[in-house]
N, C-alpha and C positions, 0 to 999 in steps of 0.2 A: 447384780444382778443376772438372768438366764441368760447364754447368749443366745438363745432362738425364743425369747420371750418376746424382743420387740420387734423382731423381723416382719414385714409386711409378707401374710399368706397369699397376695395374690400372684399371679404372673410379672413377671420384669418385662416383658417384650411385648410392647412397651410399657415404659415406667408411668405412671399418672399423671409425673408434669409435662404437661400437652408441649412445652418446647422443645420438641425433637423437631432438625437438630438445635440444640440448645447450646447457650453461651458458656464457654468455659466458667465465665462464675454464674450459675442462674441467678435473674432478678424478677420472677415471675411471680405471681399471689401464689399461685399451686404452692413454689420453691417454702415461703413463707410460709403458708398454711402447712407443708408437711413438716416443717422444723417444728413449730408451733405443738401440732399433734404429738409428735415424736416423745419432744420435751415432757409434756403433759405426763404421757406412758411411765416414763420413765420417774418420775416426780411421784405418780401414783403409789408404786412399788416403791418406792423409796422410803414411804413416808408410812405406808399401812404393810408393807412385810418387813423391812432390811430397819429400824430403828427399835429401841424400846419405848413403851406406850408414853413414857412419861419423858421422852425429848421430844412427842409430835408437836407441833408447834398448831393451834388454830386460829393463824394470826398469818397472811399474806407477807412476807417482809422480812421475818425474822435472818436473822443473819445467817446464819447455816442452812437456809433452806435459798437465799442469795446466790450461796457458793456454787451447790449442786444444780441448780436451776443454770449458773451460765459452763460448769461443765457437764451438764446434759446436754445445751445448745451445741456446744462445742463438737460433743460425739455426735448429734444428727447431721450436721453436715459432714463430717466425715463419711458418715455411713450411705451419705446419701452419691456424698462422690465418687466414693470407690465405687458403688453401684453403676452410676455416670460412665464411669473407666471401664464396667466391666461391658457397660454397652456396647464401647468402643468399637466391640471384638466382632461386633455382626455389623456389616458394613452397612445393613437396614436402617440402622442406628445412629454409624458413627454421626460425634458431632462434628460442624464446621471446620474447627482449628484444627481437624487432628486426619480429615480427610487424605491429604499426602501422604501424612506420616503412617497411616495407619496401611491404607488400600495401594494409594496413587504408590509410594518406594515398592511395592510388591508389583505394579505391574512395569512400570518404568525405574529401573534401578538406579539407569547409572544416566544422573542428573548431571553430568556433562553435557550432555546432547539437548540439553533444555527439558522444558517441562511443558504439556498442552496449555493452551490459554482459550479457556473456554469461561463467561461472565456468567456470575449467579452460584451460588451452594448448590439449587435443586442440579440445574444442567448439569455439574460438574459432577455431581454425586450419579446420576442415568448414565453419565458419560462412563467413570469407572467401573460402575455396576457391569455393560456390558463389555467391557474392556475384558473383566473379569470371564464372563462366559466364554468368550471369542478364545481365550486364553486356553481353559477348560477344553476347547473343541479342538477339531484336529488341525496342524497348519496347512489349512487349501486355500488355493484363489478367492474361493467364496469366500470366506473367512476375513482376508484382506479386502474386502468390495467392501460387507458388511461394517467393516472396521472404519473406512474412510464415508460408509451412508450415514451413519448415525451424528455425522458432523455436518452436515449438509442434505437439501432434499432436493439435489442435480442430478443428472443420471450417471451413475456409476459403472461403467464396463473393467472387464479386466480379458486379457487375453493371454493367454499361453499360446508361448511360439511355436512351441513343439506342435501342440495335437494341428493349431491352426495350420501349420504349414502340412499337412499331411491332408487337412480337407479340401484345402486350394492349393493348386499345382502352380496357379503364377505367381506366388512367395515367391522368395527364398531361403525362408527359415526352413532346416532342416534342421535334422538331430543335434546340431551342437548349438542352437538356442533353447534343448531342452530345461536350463536352468531362467529363462527370461522370460518375461511378460510386464504387457503394459498396463497399466492404468488410465484409463480417459474416464474424464467428466466434465461432462455435461453442461451448462447450465443456459436457462432460456433469458434472452432479452429484451427490453423492454422500450416501446417508443412510446413517445408524446406524438397524439398526431389532432386536427380539429375535425371533428365530425361534420354532418351534413348541418346540425344544426347550431355552427359556430360555437361548439363549445371545445375542451381541451378533455382528451380521452385519452387515456393509458390503455394501449396493447400489447401484448407479450409471444411473444414469438415461441419455439418450437425450440426442444431440445439443442444445443448447439447452435444458438445465434448470440450467445452473451456469457458470462462469467458466471459462476455460482452465487445464488444469493445470498447476502445478508443477513440469514435468518437470527443470530443472535445481536444485534446491531451492534455491531462492532466495525470502529473504522480498522482501513485496510482489511479487511478480512480476507481476501483471495491472496496477498499476502501471509495472512496467519491461519490460513486453511490448507495450505502448502507446506506450511510449516510444523504443521500439528499431522499429518499426515503422513511425514518422514517417522516420526516419532513413532506412531502407530503403525506403519506397515515394519520397522523397525522392530518392534515386541511383536507383533502378529507372524510375519514372514519365517519360514525355514532360511536356516543358516546358509544357507549355501546359492540362495532362490534372489535374484537380482529384478529390481524392480522398477518400471519406469513410469513416472509421473506428468500426466501430462495432461493441461489444459486445452479440452479439443473442441475446435468449430468445425461445421461443415457447410460448405460451398453453398450456397442458395440458389447457384445455377439452374434454372430449368432445361428446360430441351430445348436442343441447338439445331437448327433445321441443317440436312448434310449438303452441304453447294459448296461451290470452290474457291466463293471469298464468303469473307465474313468482316463487317464493320463495326467493330464495338469501340465505345470511351472511354470503358473503363478499365483501366490499364490492372485491374491486380487479374486479370484471365490471360497469364502469359502465352498460354499456345494460341489462340487469337488476335494479340496485340501485332498493330499491323508498324503503330509506330508510334514512340512512350512518350514522345514531346518532352525530353529532358535530355539530363546531360551525368556523367559519373561520377565530375569532379573538376571544380575550376584552378584552372593555371595561371600564374602571373609573375612577373619577377620587379612587382613592387609593393612586398610586403614587409612592415615594420614593426618591429619591438618594440614595445616602451618600454620608458624604464623602472619598470615595477618589474616586467620581466613577465610575467602573466595577462596580458594583453598583446592581443596581436591586430593591424590594423593593414586598409587596403582601401585607397577612394578611389581604385581603377575598376573595382569589383563590387557586386551587391549580395550577400551573404546571406538573404532571407530562406533560401534553400537548405543552409549548412542546419543539420538537426544535431542535438548534443549528444556527444559522444562520439561525431565523426570522427576520421583520421587525419591527422594533419602533418606532414611529412615536407622540413625544409629541404632545401634540395641547394643551396650554394649558400654563401656566411660562414660568420663565427656559429651558428647556433644549428648547422647542417652536421652531418657524422662524417667523421673522419675520413671511410671512405670519401667522400662527394667534398673535400677539402677544409670541413669544419672543423672546429675543439669539440664538438658535444661527444664522447665517450661512452657517456651513460646513459643518455636516452633517445641516440642514435638519431636525432633528428624527428622522433618519432613523437608525435602531443596528441589528445585527443580534447578536441572541443567540449568547454562543458554548457556554453549560451552564445548565441549568437544576440550583440546588440546593437542600440541605433550611437547610443552615446558612450563616452564612457565612463561618465559617472552618472546621469542621471537628472534628475530636473536640478534647474539653479534657478532660484527668485532674483537673484543678482544681475544688473545690469552688466555685460560683462564686452566690451571691445571688442572687431571683428572687424576682417576684410573677404572679401571674394576674387574669386579669377576663374574666367580672364575678364571678367565683366566690369573688376574695380568697386564693386558697392562696399560700403561703409557705414557703419556705425555702431551701438550698445545693442546693443540683446538678449532675452531672457530665454532658459532651456525650462519644455514644460516636458511631462508626462510623455513619452514614444518620442522620444526625439521632436517634438516638435520647438520651432526657434520663431520668435515674434520679436518683431518690432516697429512699433508702434507708427514709426515715422522712417520707412522704408517702402520701397514697393518691389517687391519679390518678384515680380513680372516680369522687370529688367532681365534676368538672370537668363544664361543661355543652358544650353544642355552639355552637362556634365559640368555645373558651375560646382567650386569648390570654397568652402566654407572656411576660415584659418578663425578660428577664438582662439585671443594672445594670453587671455586669463584667468583664473579659474578653475575649480576640479575639470573640470571640461578643455579645458584646454589644448588643441590639437587641430588636423585636419580631416573635415567631413565633406562627402557629397551631397549636393541638392538632390531631393529624392522627387517631391510633389508639394504643391504650392494647394494651401488652403482656403477654404473661404468659398463664397458662392460662385467667384470666380477664380478658382482654383484649377486646376487639372497639371499632365504632367511639365515636367520643367522644359521647357524651349518651346511649348506646345499653345503656351499664353498668348494671347496677346500684350505687348507691355503697354503699361499704363493702366492697366485693370486695378489698382490699386491691391493689391494683394501685401497682407501684413504678415502672416505668417505662413511658413515652409516647415513641410520635413526629410530630414537625412535622411539618408538611405542605411540599411544594417551592413556598416561599414568596421564592427569591432569585436573579433572573437575575446572570449575569456576561456585560457587552454588549465588542463587539469594539473599542470606541473610548470615552474617557472623555467626558462630560459637561460643559457647561460652570461647569455651578456643583450645589454639593447643594441639592436641593429638597424638600418635601412637597406633599402634594395634589396631582398633578399627572394631570392627563387623560391615557390614553393607549389604546392595543390593539396588541395581539402577534397573530401568526400562529400555529396551534396545525394539528396535524394531526388534522384535519377527520375523516379517515376512522376517525379511533380506531385501536388497537394493539392486534392481536390477539397473545392470552397463552394459552396451554393452564390448561384447569381440570383436574383430576383430580377425577370425580364416582364416587362408589362406593355401592352399596346401593340405585343406584335405577331404577325402574321407565321406560325411556326409549320403553315400545311405544306412547304418547300421542303421541310426537312424529310419529309416521310414519303416512302414509294411502297408501293403494292408487287 
């Protein structure tokens, strides 16, 4: 057979097979039609040109025709696959399975740093194509900005500290910052409001009021964007440049009258805050380390203002540092709070025996979600302020302090009239889950734990109240 006779004369960019990018093993009808056409050309040439006239069969299915047809089909398949592989070299038509091997490996050669996470073949293809164009350009701050911009619709700005320091004498950026850059990404926040017609309406804020939008519908997009940005900047930036990536939020505080006195209830305006209405840390000498040594309790305090990863320092006892008279030479008495909760274990539908102090209530109770204790035969309104409940058995065995009485006659413990027939009560947040195991179980430990000293803003709905007295002109 002639080597050139059966090659297609049309341009092979793109091929006639409509699956582009095609799977590694094509399965489209175009693929099978093309194989059939190539096989028929080979059979026609074989029968009419390269065989003697007395061997040409007029009946389809002769043994030697079947043999050659099988060979022709394999040659046709190999030819198509070889041409597909040749097209992989052009990143416009690289097949999906080879995007990273052909293109991605060139843009991000160090796979030990990870690979960009973008969903979809078309998205990834466009991303890599744009990266190639940026790599072929100069290593400028604008190129780094465009590299971030192709992954998000947020506003991206790049500040060259050295140049910004020249134009703004108020900054401390001098020539020593000539290799440092800031990349600030500002997203738009969205809020749901009730309009005048009583219907929900979604409004969008300006840039700098939210995180970048999830344009690719990927969970945890903000964290993924941060990782992708590191890889993009590593690929595009000059080797000597240092980039600082930030999600920038702008303060929505408007103009403030220039007066000697300002009254603001929003605690996050530090310069104008008069009183933070909170404390920096909680201290006590009644800390108890339970038997599993990762749970820390204190019935004398309420830990509801303790936030995850707040530092806790044990100041006395065996779990304190050696300098404080303890034996903890490894952790130095320092731990972090993973979670603050009400119960040691959680919900328990099995009735468990209990007693209280100082009013000596007793009975059998069940534990529901969020630390709710229920005893249909008990009236919790008889409890006093600071009432301690001792559960004697089960996964929640331990000491707890009553916090709130529930139901239509509920309220703060100690302020509800006795005999109000309250059968359910909630305990205070008195259990801390720690990130590391303490050396040993112990009681009567002095400690301090940091709290959210600026408090927590919780919406309070107030109806039928005249608020005119709260305003003045």
